[in-house]
Steps between C-alpha positions, in 0.01 A plus 500: 500500500506757220216698347450498128496877454508484122164585348407418141459800264118479523511530878557851623446450873559262785223462757605440859203357687452540874467126545787279608591180320330305780174693446511741793408868470813715525507753784501786583189588304663816356811320371427592135470871573817493711701322229375736230578799723860385533517462122345842423831670404558243225295635212537604138724806491627434853401649832389861511404721796174367639523163326485330839138618524376273220561147384727431205324362194763225510383367838132534588280350772195320368246231586415173334159432647556545872874421482742791538758509221783706357534542124865549401568619145798337335634843396616526861737208435651677200530843663589404859620137528576531872146629571358210294714254699380657826134446409555147367708407807222637725257265328740206521597561863133511600401202279242709313333380181623655174332505160571661167216733401410737222244781526240461228347781293181497710703563817472143625794277577595199291694256710774278368664203665627516855870570529670199649742536791 
């Protein structure tokens, strides 16, 4: 099983949803915040003192309705391929749903097709 981690040019982010491929809610309930905390050093310009105290703009916790999610910007893949692989492997290993997304001008999220595993 291999994730399609290539996103088309119009898609800037990948959305990892806290729902498994068999429809179950992923636990623990703070998984998104934990994952984004681990990824906090990977940010534009690299880690700086205190960067562990905020989330990286490349990996942010979010919600889609009442589903916990993580939005991963594809710039992470270009800047830190091993960090990108870590996040994508986390999603694959836990059978989480992945989608390509693009933030729209009004701050809402446009969702593309699901990424097939």
